Every structure is written in C-alpha cells, then in structure tokens.
C-alpha distance (Angstrom), angle and dihedral (degrees) to the residues before:
residue distance angle dihedral
M1 . . .
P2 3.79 . .
L3 3.79 115.4 .
A4 3.80 91.6 -140.2
Q5 3.80 91.6 74.0
Y6 3.82 90.8 65.7
V7 3.81 94.5 52.9
P8 3.82 120.5 80.9
A9 3.79 107.0 -102.9
D10 3.80 96.4 -128.4
K11 3.81 93.7 53.1
L12 3.80 92.9 46.8
I13 3.80 94.3 46.4
H14 3.80 93.6 49.7
A15 3.82 92.0 46.6
L16 3.83 91.0 48.7
A17 3.82 90.4 47.3
E18 3.81 90.9 53.8
Y19 3.81 90.1 48.3
L20 3.81 92.3 50.1
K21 3.80 92.0 46.7
E22 3.80 93.5 51.6
N23 3.81 103.9 34.1
V24 3.81 112.2 24.4
K25 3.81 112.2 71.2
E26 3.82 95.2 -177.2
V27 3.80 91.8 65.0
S28 3.79 111.8 77.2
P29 3.81 134.1 136.1
L30 3.77 116.6 -91.7
P31 3.83 117.5 -124.4
W32 3.80 94.0 -109.2
S33 3.80 96.0 46.0
S34 3.80 95.2 90.7
Y35 3.82 92.4 56.9
V36 3.81 103.5 50.0
K37 3.79 134.6 81.9
T38 3.78 119.4 -125.5
G39 3.80 92.8 -122.7
S40 3.77 145.6 -26.6
H41 3.81 91.1 -85.9
V42 3.84 94.6 67.4
E43 3.77 127.6 73.2
R44 3.80 102.4 -150.8
I45 3.77 142.2 30.0
P46 3.82 119.0 -95.8
T47 3.80 112.6 -80.3
Q48 3.80 98.6 -156.9
P49 3.81 112.2 105.6
D50 3.82 92.9 -140.8
F51 3.81 96.9 40.4
W52 3.82 93.2 135.3
Y53 3.80 93.2 58.6
I54 3.79 91.6 45.0
R55 3.82 90.1 51.9
C56 3.82 91.4 48.9
A57 3.81 91.0 48.9
S58 3.79 91.0 47.5
L59 3.80 90.2 51.0
L60 3.81 90.4 50.1
R61 3.80 90.7 52.5
R62 3.80 93.2 45.4
I63 3.82 92.7 49.7
Y64 3.81 90.9 45.0
L65 3.80 92.7 54.2
D66 3.82 100.9 34.4
G67 3.83 105.8 22.2
P68 2.98 139.3 176.7
V69 3.80 86.6 58.0
G70 3.80 129.9 166.7
I71 3.79 130.7 -148.4
E72 3.81 94.0 -104.2
S73 3.79 94.8 54.3
L74 3.81 89.5 47.4
R75 3.81 89.7 50.5
T76 3.79 88.3 54.1
A77 3.80 92.4 47.2
Y78 3.81 93.9 49.7
G79 3.80 93.8 41.9
G80 3.78 126.1 93.0
R81 3.77 148.9 -174.0
A82 3.77 121.0 -69.2
K83 3.76 134.1 -174.9
K84 3.78 111.1 -144.2
G85 3.79 106.1 -165.6
M86 3.78 113.2 -75.0
R87 3.79 94.3 -11.2
R88 3.78 121.3 102.9
E89 3.75 120.3 -93.4
H90 3.77 116.9 -104.2
H91 3.77 139.2 159.2
Y92 3.80 120.0 -76.6
K93 3.78 123.3 -168.6
A94 3.79 120.7 -119.8
G95 3.79 121.5 -107.9
A96 3.78 112.5 -82.0
S97 3.79 97.1 -143.2
L98 3.81 93.8 64.1
I99 3.79 87.5 54.8
R100 3.80 101.2 38.2
K101 3.82 98.1 48.5
P102 3.83 95.9 50.5
L103 3.81 89.0 46.9
Q104 3.80 90.0 52.3
Q105 3.80 89.8 51.8
L106 3.81 91.0 48.6
E107 3.81 88.3 50.2
S108 3.80 91.7 52.1
A109 3.82 88.3 49.8
G110 3.81 89.4 54.7
L111 3.80 96.0 -117.5
V112 3.82 98.5 109.5
T113 3.78 131.8 34.4
K114 3.80 135.9 -173.6
L115 3.77 117.8 -108.8
G116 3.79 99.6 -154.1
T117 3.79 111.2 -92.7
R118 3.82 93.5 -25.2
G119 3.80 95.8 82.1
R120 3.78 136.2 -108.8
V121 3.80 130.3 -37.8
L122 3.78 134.1 -176.9
T123 3.77 118.8 -96.8
D124 3.79 120.8 -131.3
K125 3.79 88.9 -95.9
G126 3.82 91.2 53.2
K127 3.80 92.7 47.2
S128 3.78 90.0 49.2
I129 3.80 92.5 53.6
V130 3.81 93.9 47.7
D131 3.82 92.1 44.9
R132 3.80 92.9 48.1
I133 3.80 93.8 50.2
S134 3.82 91.9 42.8
Y135 3.80 91.4 51.6
K136 3.80 91.8 49.3
L137 3.82 91.7 49.5
L138 3.80 92.1 46.8
K139 3.80 90.8 53.1
E140 3.82 90.3 50.8
L141 3.80 91.0 48.1
Q142 3.80 90.5 48.8
K143 3.82 90.0 55.5
D144 3.80 91.4 49.8
I145 3.82 96.1 42.6
P146 3.85 111.1 27.5
A147 3.82 92.9 -178.8
L148 3.80 88.4 65.1
S149 3.80 92.2 74.6
K150 3.81 94.0 77.6
Y151 3.83 89.7 63.0
L152 3.81 96.4 48.5
P153 3.81 126.2 88.9
A154 3.80 119.1 -96.4
K155 3.83 95.2 -107.4
V156 3.81 91.3 62.8
K157 3.81 95.6 50.5
C-alpha cells in the first residue's frame, strides 16, 4: 500500500511542490504558463504564484496512486463542470498542454517514465521522493493527532 494515500492530499502536494522548487532543476515554469487557463471549464488563469510546481506535484501524486496513467485520463481528472450561458452544465476536460509539458519535465528529471502505450509511471527515484515526503508528513501528523496511529499501517508506527 502506498504511503501517500494516508497523507492529506493538500499537505502532500504542497510539500512535494516545495521539494521540486528547491531540488529539481529540470522542473521550471514555461514562459507562457502564467497567461493560460487550465481548461475550457475555468474562467480565469491560476492565481497561485507557484502554480507550475503545484501542478507537477499533483501529477506526481496522481501517477503514484493511480499509475500507469495516460494523458487523456489525467485530462478527465483535472477537468470540471462548466456552465456555458443557457446550456446545461456538463464536464469538460482540462487542457492537455498543462498536463503534457509538466510530465515531460518530470520525465527529463528522471521521476516519471513512459510505460509503452499504457501511460506513465513513477521511476524508483520518483517513488522514493514521494514515499520519503509522505513518511515525514505522517510522522508530523502522528505527533499532532495521536489517535491517528491506529489507522496507519504498521511500518509507519
């Protein structure tokens, strides 16, 4: 069982984003990334200053938990509902470029690899990073909430 499933997603993603920002030189925002929306279902561009790193960290977590994962399933996962005037709301997929380009950077960093036509999976280096950060966050959570330890696997206790 992956440790990342026991950690709250927001804490893990922000910790992974900080790690990527400080330690992985291959991952950096592209010049156009601050001007584009994430998909046709949203109205505005992302307002977070380090959105690129948060997206990369979120992709790492998603691939870690669900991998092997392809671009189309990630587009569906990052998509959302939109109301277009008088038409009914329905689900729109996210833009593929804001998924593909971060994945390419994570591949060049050696954290993600393609698995033929089945999609992308984490490499051993990527799994190690996510596991290490998840373990550290679980230990911090265990200090803050002692009752949490009865729900965690034996190797964390």
